[in-house]
Backbone bond lengths (Angstrom), bond angles and torsions (degrees), N, CA, C in turn:
res aa  C-N    CA-C-N  psi(-1)  N-CA   C-N-CA  omega(-1)  CA-C   N-CA-C  phi
1 X - - - 1.407 - - 1.533 108.28 -
2 X 1.262 119.96 123.48 1.471 119.86 -179.48 1.516 112.11 -70.45
3 X 1.360 116.18 151.46 1.453 120.53 179.52 1.494 110.43 -72.67
4 X 1.352 115.77 144.74 1.447 118.40 176.97 1.507 108.46 -79.04
5 X 1.273 115.18 157.76 1.527 122.12 178.32 1.513 108.59 -58.96
6 X 1.325 118.64 -41.09 1.473 121.67 -177.89 1.512 110.95 -61.78
7 X 1.349 116.63 -43.44 1.478 118.83 175.96 1.488 112.11 -61.65
8 X 1.305 117.96 -46.60 1.438 122.53 -177.46 1.563 108.63 -61.22
9 X 1.302 116.07 -45.27 1.504 119.35 176.77 1.517 112.89 -62.53
10 X 1.315 118.29 -32.49 1.449 120.99 177.67 1.543 110.04 -67.79
11 X 1.351 116.57 -44.19 1.428 121.82 178.16 1.557 108.00 -61.56
12 X 1.282 118.18 -47.90 1.494 117.85 179.17 1.490 111.81 -59.53
13 X 1.289 118.04 -42.53 1.498 120.75 179.10 1.491 111.96 -62.37
14 X 1.352 117.99 -39.58 1.474 121.24 175.03 1.470 112.45 -63.14
15 X 1.336 118.03 -40.01 1.468 119.63 179.64 1.491 108.05 -64.41
16 X 1.312 119.95 -42.65 1.459 124.95 -176.15 1.595 111.14 -66.27
17 X 1.254 118.35 -38.16 1.476 118.02 -173.84 1.521 115.33 -104.77
18 X 1.292 117.88 -9.31 1.479 119.33 -173.38 1.570 108.21 -125.70
19 X 1.362 116.61 101.93 1.418 119.00 -179.01 1.530 113.18 -63.28
20 X 1.357 117.97 -30.81 1.458 122.53 174.47 1.474 112.42 -59.74
21 X 1.371 114.43 -44.11 1.475 119.47 -178.15 1.507 108.10 -65.73
22 X 1.316 116.95 -41.43 1.480 119.94 179.19 1.508 112.23 -58.93
23 X 1.306 116.50 -42.44 1.462 122.09 175.88 1.500 111.89 -61.10
24 X 1.350 116.41 -47.82 1.475 118.96 178.67 1.513 112.99 -65.55
25 X 1.305 116.64 -31.73 1.489 118.71 179.63 1.543 108.71 -68.06
26 X 1.338 117.13 -43.26 1.449 119.96 177.36 1.550 113.09 -63.03
27 X 1.322 113.24 -42.29 1.495 118.41 179.06 1.573 107.27 -64.42
28 X 1.266 116.99 -44.45 1.520 118.82 -179.23 1.513 111.33 -63.20
29 X 1.355 116.93 -39.26 1.457 119.43 178.92 1.514 110.19 -62.40
30 X 1.319 117.77 -43.61 1.458 119.57 -179.46 1.504 112.00 -69.52
31 X 1.339 117.50 -32.85 1.498 121.20 175.31 1.541 109.53 -62.64
32 X 1.331 114.75 -38.19 1.465 119.63 179.73 1.509 109.77 -66.73
33 X 1.371 116.29 -44.93 1.458 120.53 175.77 1.567 110.11 -54.65
34 X 1.278 117.02 -52.17 1.436 121.10 -177.84 1.532 112.55 -60.30
35 X 1.334 116.50 -31.52 1.450 122.01 178.86 1.512 113.00 -79.15
36 X 1.333 116.49 -8.91 1.465 121.01 177.45 1.504 113.35 95.54
37 X 1.350 118.69 3.53 1.501 118.71 178.42 1.521 109.37 -94.88
38 X 1.337 113.33 77.52 1.467 118.70 -176.00 1.519 112.12 -62.08
39 X 1.318 114.96 -39.18 1.563 119.49 -176.37 1.520 107.94 -61.05
40 X 1.259 120.35 -44.34 1.432 123.23 -177.15 1.556 108.33 -69.69
41 X 1.302 116.72 -42.81 1.477 119.79 178.34 1.477 111.52 -61.42
42 X 1.369 121.08 -45.26 1.374 123.48 175.40 1.522 115.80 -57.14
43 X 1.323 113.42 -43.22 1.467 120.37 177.83 1.544 110.87 -63.05
44 X 1.294 117.80 -40.09 1.444 122.90 179.32 1.512 109.85 -68.57
45 X 1.319 117.10 -43.59 1.456 119.93 177.71 1.515 113.69 -63.74
46 X 1.365 112.68 -36.88 1.496 115.74 178.95 1.540 111.80 -65.28
47 X 1.363 114.28 -39.30 1.512 119.08 175.30 1.508 110.78 -65.04
48 X 1.301 116.45 -41.92 1.446 121.63 178.47 1.513 111.82 -59.80
49 X 1.309 115.19 -46.51 1.491 120.27 178.96 1.543 109.53 -61.74
50 X 1.338 115.36 -47.08 1.510 118.00 -178.64 1.500 110.98 -62.95
51 X 1.326 117.98 -36.74 1.465 121.10 -178.97 1.489 116.64 -83.28
52 X 1.310 118.39 -10.83 1.422 121.53 -179.29 1.468 111.87 -119.18
53 X 1.271 119.51 -100.40 1.507 124.27 -174.84 1.527 110.96 -63.96
54 X 1.304 119.36 -44.33 1.459 124.58 -168.20 1.495 108.21 86.73
55 X 1.297 114.63 156.38 1.498 120.31 -173.36 1.521 112.79 -68.73
56 X 1.330 118.09 -32.29 1.442 118.71 178.45 1.558 114.12 -63.09
57 X 1.367 114.87 -50.32 1.393 120.56 179.00 1.571 113.13 -65.37
58 X 1.340 112.92 -36.89 1.445 116.56 177.00 1.543 111.32 -64.06
59 X 1.336 115.09 -40.86 1.500 119.96 -179.64 1.468 108.70 -57.78
60 X 1.306 121.01 -41.78 1.481 123.82 179.85 1.494 110.35 -64.17
61 X 1.352 118.44 -39.50 1.406 122.80 -175.19 1.550 113.20 -68.27
62 X 1.363 111.93 -38.76 1.485 117.61 -174.33 1.517 112.51 -101.87
63 X 1.314 117.21 -3.99 1.466 120.83 177.31 1.507 115.15 70.26
64 X 1.287 117.33 35.40 1.469 124.05 175.15 1.477 109.94 -128.90
65 X 1.349 117.72 152.19 1.463 121.61 176.69 1.500 111.92 -63.61
66 X 1.320 116.17 138.83 1.441 121.28 -179.97 1.521 112.48 -57.53
67 X 1.280 119.23 -39.81 1.466 121.97 178.79 1.545 111.55 -63.92
68 X 1.299 116.82 -32.37 1.478 119.30 177.24 1.510 108.35 -69.06
69 X 1.279 117.50 -42.67 1.463 123.19 177.23 1.495 110.92 -59.23
70 X 1.301 117.48 -45.63 1.475 121.91 -179.56 1.504 108.71 -60.06
71 X 1.357 117.44 -44.91 1.488 117.64 179.67 1.490 110.56 -66.66
72 X 1.316 119.72 -38.99 1.489 122.04 -178.30 1.523 109.39 -54.76
73 X 1.282 117.47 -44.64 1.476 121.50 -172.97 1.495 111.87 -96.62
74 X 1.329 117.95 11.68 1.472 121.86 171.55 1.485 110.08 -81.25
75 X 1.348 118.24 175.45 1.445 120.89 -176.55 1.520 115.80 -61.18
76 X 1.285 117.82 -28.60 1.443 120.20 178.95 1.534 114.62 -105.68
77 X 1.355 113.79 9.56 1.467 119.79 -178.14 1.562 111.23 -69.91
78 X 1.318 113.89 155.82 1.428 118.19 178.90 1.530 107.81 -145.27
79 X 1.360 118.13 77.77 1.426 120.51 -173.85 1.552 109.91 -67.38
80 X 1.329 115.31 145.44 1.452 118.70 173.04 1.528 108.71 -73.57
81 X 1.375 117.15 159.98 1.476 119.74 179.31 1.492 110.05 -57.57
82 X 1.336 117.57 -41.65 1.497 121.22 -178.22 1.507 110.40 -56.77
83 X 1.390 115.62 -48.08 1.442 119.31 -176.06 1.543 111.17 -72.58
84 X 1.347 115.40 -38.70 1.497 116.10 177.56 1.522 111.99 -60.95
85 X 1.346 118.67 -46.74 1.392 120.03 -176.62 1.575 112.49 -73.33
86 X 1.344 118.44 -22.78 1.431 120.49 172.82 1.514 108.46 -68.80
87 X 1.280 117.95 -40.95 1.491 123.27 179.52 1.522 107.46 -65.28
88 X 1.321 117.75 -48.73 1.445 121.44 -179.65 1.518 111.86 -56.74
89 X 1.343 115.24 -42.82 1.441 118.47 177.81 1.529 113.69 -64.05
90 X 1.314 117.60 -39.01 1.458 122.07 177.64 1.507 109.70 -66.07
91 X 1.334 116.48 -42.13 1.531 119.65 -179.47 1.553 109.55 -66.74
92 X 1.317 118.81 -37.59 1.431 120.19 177.34 1.511 110.96 -66.35
93 X 1.306 118.19 -41.13 1.464 121.95 177.22 1.530 111.77 -61.93
94 X 1.354 115.32 -42.72 1.450 120.82 178.23 1.496 111.54 -64.15
95 X 1.280 117.62 -38.38 1.505 121.98 179.33 1.507 113.50 -79.50
96 X 1.315 116.86 -10.38 1.466 122.12 -178.63 1.510 114.65 69.47
97 X 1.387 113.54 33.94 1.442 118.50 178.88 1.492 113.36 -130.43
98 X 1.274 119.68 162.27 1.443 125.36 172.31 1.502 106.58 -126.12
99 X 1.321 116.24 111.12 1.484 119.84 179.24 1.502 110.92 -84.68
100 X 1.350 113.87 145.53 1.468 119.34 179.86 1.525 107.83 -129.40
101 X 1.331 114.63 149.24 1.483 119.69 179.61 1.508 107.65 -104.51
102 X 1.302 116.67 131.54 1.496 121.85 -179.76 1.510 108.13 -125.38
103 X 1.303 115.71 143.51 1.478 119.34 177.21 1.522 107.66 -77.61
104 X 1.320 114.66 143.61 1.467 121.39 175.09 1.523 107.74 -122.87
105 X 1.312 116.15 144.48 1.467 120.87 -178.07 1.492 109.61 -94.46
């Protein structure tokens, strides 16, 4: 079932006004990546970008065209590891956090 516009706008508004939500969204997107659900992770990252930096500011930070970034995080996008981790680093810096990966048994 597709998300309604109202729900998407609510998520974007929460990202804009709530730094804690922004951090949790980034953490959740990375957890999805590590779990192998790349499509969900890209969708979450796209929403996070739209609700925080925006694609234009992100493009300047990572040195890539904004249109390329938009395509990378679209449904058919396939970002390279270099580009994906550059974006993640920029989003961490914007959120004021440093995420770490820990092994769980």
